[in-house]
N, C-alpha and C positions, 0 to 999 in steps of 0.2 A: 832789255826785257826785265820785267819786275820779278823779283824773287817771291815765292809763295809766302814766305814769312812776313814780307812787307804788306801783303794783302789781307792778313788775318784780321786786323783792326776793323776793316770795312764790313766784316761779316758779324761782328759782335751784336749789333742791334737785332738782326734777324735770328741769331742763335738764342738771344735772351727771350725773344717772343716765343720761339718754339719751345724752349725749356720751360717757360712759364705755362704754356698750354699743357705740357706734360705733368708738371709738378703741382700746379695750382697754388704756388707759394713763391713770392718774389725772392726771399732769401735762399730757398732751395734752388731756384732757377739760377740765381747768380753763382751759387756754389757749383752747380752742374756746368755752367758755361766756363767757369774758371778751370774746372777739372778737364773739360774738353780742350781748352786752349793749352793747358800744360801737356796733355797727351799729344796734341798736334805739334807743338814746338819740339817736344822730346822725340817725335818720330818724323820730323819734317824731311829727313833724308830718305824715308820710305815713300814719300809722296811722288807720284809720277806726274811731272809737269804737263804731260799730254792729256791728263784727265781733268775733271771738274773739281776745283778746290772747295767750292761751296758744298757740293754733294759729299765730299770726303769729310768735311767738318761736321755736317749734319749726321753722317753715319757714325762718326766717333761719339757725338752727343747722344744719339739714340742708344748706341751700344752701352755707353757709360750709364745712362739712365736705367736700362734693363738690368745691368749688372748690379747697380745699387739696389734696385727693387728685389732682386733675388737674394742679395745679402741680407736685407731687412727681413725678408720672409724667413730666412734660415735662422737669423740671430734675434729677431724681434727689434722693435724700435728702441733706440737708445734714448733714455731720459735722464737728465741730470738729477742727482739726488736733491739738490736745492729746489728744483722745480716741483718735487713731490712731497717735500717736508710737511706742508700744510695739509695735504690730502692723505698722508699715511696714517694719521691718528684721527679717528672718528669718535664722537661722543657716544657713550654707551646708550643703547635704546632699551635694554632689558627692563629697567625700572619703569619706563613709560609703558612698555607692553604689559607689564604686570599690573600697573595702575589701570590701564584700559580694560584688561581682563576682569579685574575686580569690580570696576564700574559697570561693566556689562552684566556681571553676576548680580550686582545690586539692582540693576534695572529688571533683570529676570526675576528677582525675589519680590518685586512689587506685586501686589494683588493684580490679577489679570485685568480687572476693570480700570484700575489706575494706569497700568502699563499701556493698555490699548489707547486710552484717552491721551496720555502723554505723548505717545508716538505719533498720533494723528496731529496734535497741535505743535509739538516741538520739532519733530523730525520731518513730517510731511508738510508742515506749514498751513494746515487747515485753520480757519478762524474758529472761534468757539461755536458760532452758529452752525458752520459747516460740520464740525465734529459732532455737535448735538444731533444734526440730521442723520449723519452716518450711523451713530450709535443708537438712535431712536430714543433720546432722552432730552432733558431740559438743558438750557444753556447754563443755568446755575449749577447743575450737577456736574457738567463738564468742567466749569471753573473750579469747583471744590475738589474734584478728582485730580486735576492738574496741580492745584496748589498743594494738596497732600503729597502727591508723588514728588514734586520738586522739594518739599521740605524734607522728605526722607532721603532724597539724594544729596541735599545740602548737608545733612547729618553725616552721610558717608564721606562727602568731600572734605569735611572738617576733621577727618581722621577719627571719627567716632563710629561706633557701630551704628548702622542704620536702624532707625526705629521702626523696623518692619517686624510685625508680630510673627511668631513662629506659625507654621502651617497648622491648621486645625487637625487634631487627632480624634479619631472616633472614640466615643465614650465606651469604656469597657464596663460590662455589667458583671457583678459578682456571680459566680456560679455556686449553686448550692450543692453541698456534699451530703445528699440524703443517703443514709445507709439502710 
């Protein structure tokens, strides 16, 4: 009569398939099968020859898998430091955010008619003719508004103050102090 330990090798392919279906990873499946076989060999004296060896091995594999999942849930996934070294340092994005914010303010500072025209052409992809129809103006007017707006934004982009005139202030009239 064959000893149970001699039959273990015949079950390895089916154990690997099952382990792979549980882990979805070939390396983890191989590790799980190895752990299963180590436990089976270490506890072969507990195996009852009157029972099903295959079922016993699959029970060990499933219980080992569940134990490993519980351990990972408690402790978290172990990641080697070398695997995360490149991911641990990220380039700063503050400067970019500040530049984008300043650029958005520069667009907002454009006169309304230039900003609206620029947004239709540059952002929404309207042709000059389509933008002229939307705005109820001539194509030449659209082209000149877009050109002026782009020039002002280029000034901003070149680290110069945008050549945007200050907002108009109401003219104050002198008051008379008649006594």
